[in-house]
C-alpha positions as CSV (number, residue, x, y, z in Angstrom):
1,N,-38.3,-25.7,-27.0
2,L,-34.7,-25.5,-28.2
3,V,-35.3,-22.0,-29.8
4,S,-37.0,-20.8,-26.6
5,N,-34.2,-22.1,-24.4
6,V,-31.5,-20.6,-26.6
7,L,-33.2,-17.2,-27.2
8,D,-35.1,-17.1,-23.9
9,V,-38.1,-15.7,-25.7
10,T,-40.4,-16.9,-22.9
11,R,-39.2,-13.9,-20.8
12,F,-41.1,-11.6,-23.1
13,D,-44.3,-13.7,-22.8
14,T,-44.2,-13.9,-19.0
15,D,-43.1,-10.3,-18.5
16,K,-39.9,-11.4,-16.9
17,L,-37.7,-9.1,-19.0
18,N,-37.7,-6.1,-16.7
19,L,-36.5,-2.6,-17.4
20,H,-34.9,-0.8,-14.5
21,E,-36.0,2.7,-15.2
22,T,-34.3,5.8,-13.6
23,E,-34.4,9.5,-14.4
24,F,-31.1,11.0,-15.6
25,P,-30.0,13.7,-18.1
26,I,-29.3,12.3,-21.5
27,A,-26.1,14.4,-21.9
28,Q,-24.6,12.6,-18.9
29,L,-25.1,9.3,-20.6
30,L,-23.6,10.5,-23.9
31,E,-20.6,12.0,-22.0
32,E,-19.9,8.7,-20.2
33,E,-20.1,6.8,-23.5
34,A,-17.8,9.2,-25.3
35,R,-15.3,9.0,-22.4
36,Q,-15.1,5.2,-22.8
37,L,-14.5,5.5,-26.6
38,I,-12.0,8.4,-26.4
39,P,-8.9,6.1,-26.4
40,L,-10.2,4.4,-29.6
41,A,-10.9,7.7,-31.3
42,Q,-7.6,9.3,-30.3
43,A,-5.8,6.5,-32.0
44,K,-6.7,8.1,-35.3
45,K,-7.0,11.7,-34.1
46,I,-10.8,11.8,-33.9
47,T,-12.3,14.3,-31.4
48,L,-15.4,13.2,-29.6
49,E,-17.2,16.1,-28.0
50,V,-20.7,16.2,-26.4
51,R,-22.3,19.6,-26.6
52,P,-25.4,19.5,-24.3
53,A,-28.3,21.8,-24.7
54,S,-28.5,25.0,-22.6
55,E,-31.2,23.3,-20.5
56,P,-30.7,19.6,-19.4
57,I,-32.9,17.1,-21.1
58,W,-34.0,14.5,-18.6
59,I,-35.3,11.1,-19.7
60,R,-36.7,8.1,-17.8
61,A,-35.3,4.8,-19.2
62,D,-33.1,1.8,-18.4
63,R,-29.7,3.3,-18.2
64,I,-27.8,0.1,-18.9
65,K,-29.8,-0.8,-22.0
66,L,-29.7,2.7,-23.3
67,G,-26.0,2.8,-22.8
68,R,-25.6,-0.3,-25.0
69,V,-27.6,1.5,-27.7
70,A,-25.4,4.5,-27.4
71,G,-22.3,2.3,-27.6
72,N,-23.6,0.7,-30.8
73,L,-24.2,4.1,-32.4
74,L,-20.9,5.7,-31.4
75,G,-18.9,2.5,-32.2
76,G,-20.5,2.3,-35.7
77,F,-19.8,6.0,-36.3
78,I,-16.1,5.8,-35.3
79,A,-15.6,2.5,-37.3
80,D,-17.1,4.0,-40.5
81,H,-15.0,7.1,-40.1
82,L,-11.8,5.1,-39.7
83,A,-12.7,2.5,-42.3
84,T,-13.0,5.1,-45.1
85,R,-9.2,5.3,-44.9
86,D,-8.3,1.8,-43.8
87,L,-10.8,-1.1,-43.9
88,R,-8.9,-2.9,-41.2
89,W,-10.4,-0.6,-38.6
90,Y,-13.6,-2.6,-38.9
91,V,-11.9,-5.4,-37.0
92,R,-9.3,-3.4,-35.1
93,L,-11.9,-1.3,-33.3
94,P,-13.9,-4.3,-32.0
95,A,-10.5,-5.8,-30.9
96,L,-9.6,-2.7,-29.0
97,A,-13.0,-2.5,-27.4
98,S,-12.8,-6.1,-26.3
99,L,-9.5,-5.5,-24.7
100,L,-10.6,-2.3,-22.9
101,S,-13.7,-4.0,-21.6
102,I,-11.7,-6.7,-19.8
103,P,-10.7,-4.5,-16.8
104,A,-14.3,-3.2,-16.4
105,V,-15.7,-6.7,-16.5
106,A,-13.1,-8.0,-14.0
107,L,-13.9,-5.1,-11.6
108,C,-17.6,-5.6,-11.9
109,L,-17.4,-9.3,-11.1
110,L,-14.7,-9.0,-8.3
111,S,-16.0,-6.0,-6.5
112,D,-17.9,-6.5,-3.2
113,S,-19.5,-3.1,-3.6
114,N,-22.8,-2.9,-5.5
115,I,-22.1,0.7,-6.5
116,V,-18.6,-0.1,-7.8
117,A,-19.9,-3.1,-9.6
118,L,-22.6,-1.0,-11.3
119,L,-20.2,1.8,-12.2
120,A,-17.9,-0.8,-13.8
121,Y,-20.8,-2.6,-15.5
122,I,-21.8,0.5,-17.4
123,P,-18.5,1.0,-19.4
124,A,-18.3,-2.8,-19.9
125,V,-21.8,-2.8,-21.5
126,M,-21.0,0.2,-23.6
127,L,-17.7,-1.1,-24.9
128,T,-19.0,-4.6,-25.7
129,G,-22.0,-3.0,-27.3
130,S,-19.8,-1.0,-29.7
131,V,-18.4,-4.2,-31.1
132,T,-21.3,-5.5,-33.2
133,P,-21.8,-2.7,-35.8
134,P,-18.2,-2.6,-37.2
135,L,-18.0,-6.4,-37.0
136,V,-21.1,-6.8,-39.1
137,A,-19.7,-4.2,-41.5
138,A,-16.5,-6.3,-41.8
139,I,-18.6,-9.3,-42.6
140,M,-20.4,-7.4,-45.4
141,A,-17.1,-6.1,-46.7
142,I,-15.6,-9.6,-47.2
143,S,-18.7,-11.2,-48.5
144,K,-19.9,-11.2,-52.1
145,S,-23.2,-9.5,-52.7
146,T,-24.8,-12.9,-53.4
147,M,-23.6,-14.3,-50.0
148,R,-24.1,-11.4,-47.5
149,A,-27.4,-12.7,-46.1
150,L,-25.9,-16.2,-45.6
151,S,-22.7,-14.7,-44.1
152,Y,-24.7,-12.7,-41.5
153,S,-26.9,-15.7,-40.8
154,I,-23.8,-17.8,-40.0
155,Y,-22.5,-15.0,-37.7
156,Y,-25.8,-14.6,-35.9
157,L,-26.3,-18.4,-35.5
158,T,-22.9,-18.7,-34.0
159,A,-23.5,-15.8,-31.6
160,V,-26.8,-17.3,-30.5
161,V,-25.8,-20.9,-30.2
162,V,-22.3,-20.5,-28.9
163,G,-22.7,-17.3,-26.9
164,M,-26.3,-17.5,-25.5
165,G,-26.5,-21.3,-25.5
166,G,-23.0,-22.5,-24.8
167,G,-21.9,-19.5,-22.5
168,P,-24.4,-20.1,-19.7
169,F,-23.8,-23.9,-19.9
170,I,-20.0,-23.5,-19.5
171,I,-20.3,-21.0,-16.7
172,G,-22.7,-23.3,-14.8
173,A,-20.4,-26.3,-15.3
174,L,-17.4,-24.3,-14.1
175,A,-19.3,-22.9,-11.1
176,D,-20.2,-26.5,-10.1
177,A,-16.5,-27.5,-10.5
178,F,-15.3,-24.5,-8.4
179,A,-18.0,-24.9,-5.7
180,G,-15.7,-27.1,-3.5
181,Q,-13.1,-24.4,-3.4
182,Y,-15.0,-21.2,-3.5
183,G,-18.5,-22.1,-2.3
184,E,-21.2,-19.6,-3.1
185,E,-18.5,-17.4,-4.8
186,S,-17.9,-20.0,-7.4
187,I,-20.3,-18.4,-9.9
188,R,-18.3,-15.1,-9.6
189,Y,-15.1,-16.8,-10.7
190,A,-16.7,-19.0,-13.3
191,M,-18.1,-15.9,-15.0
192,L,-14.8,-14.1,-14.7
193,L,-12.9,-17.0,-16.3
194,V,-15.4,-17.3,-19.2
195,C,-15.8,-13.6,-19.9
196,V,-12.1,-12.7,-19.7
197,S,-11.2,-15.7,-21.8
198,A,-13.9,-15.0,-24.4
199,L,-12.9,-11.3,-24.7
200,S,-9.2,-12.1,-24.9
201,L,-9.8,-14.7,-27.7
202,A,-12.0,-12.3,-29.5
203,A,-9.4,-9.6,-29.4
204,I,-6.7,-11.9,-30.6
205,G,-8.8,-13.3,-33.4
206,L,-9.9,-9.8,-34.6
207,F,-6.3,-8.5,-34.6
208,L,-5.2,-11.5,-36.6
209,S,-8.1,-11.0,-39.1
210,S,-6.9,-7.4,-39.6
211,R,-3.8,-8.8,-41.3
212,T,-5.8,-10.5,-44.1
213,I,-9.1,-8.5,-44.4
214,L,-7.7,-6.4,-47.2
215,A,-6.9,-9.5,-49.3
216,D,-10.2,-11.1,-48.3
217,R,-12.3,-8.1,-49.4
218,A,-15.0,-9.0,-51.9
219,D,-15.0,-7.2,-55.2
220,G,-18.7,-7.3,-55.7
């Protein structure tokens, strides 16, 4: 029961994990993703350019989830390119992505327009999705070859228990505490406080870790 509650795997069994499919050109999604990562790429003079095919390629998929996949791939590509010259970019890039996602998250949660909230949610998902690949690469870089599986297990366990388990609990508790002042809007401000605080703390921690990652790098 604990595993099911934390991982919410019952949503797969009961078909409650829905995909919101729409039709759109794949080049448009890639251009949007590249646009969000341009500030990170320009920091080290990397040019991101999407060259669409002569005829648009349309797909039918969940745009949000596909955007997260694209964010993972592009974030990993940029991090690998930068880290070949400076290993610290494996943690600097997630730190910058976390900071850049804060305005998008805030706009998404505070907007009264469904369209604006959705448009803000897309870059927020893409930027936060670009964090994981370089972060895992950093964990592998500072772990000895005999400890990499354990290191990743600790990271994943923390993400699941603290993020998926503790996050909703804290948001719910704050929403209840804010209900007297904000009423039905309390969940909005609870999510805003938790998300902005978590992203800010993550960025600070990652920037601080960039100061020691070279010394912490495992030799083998």
